[in-house]
C-alpha positions, 0 to 999 in steps of 0.5 A: 560885651562878650569880652567885658563880660569876661575881662571884669571878673578876671580883673576883679580877681586879680585886684582881690589878690593883689589887696591879699598881697599888699596886706601881708606887707603892709601889717605886722607879722602876728605872734605865734598863738598859744596852745588852746590848754595854755592860759596866760596869767599875766593880769592875775599876779598882782 
């Protein structure tokens, strides 16, 4: 039982870390976000 109590959290952490790496490969890269003071005016011009 003691081995199980030490093994389960380690396995859960490993799974979470592997899912994070998998997510990096599956999702498209994020576009660079503009600076906080920058406003987009594309929709304002008709």
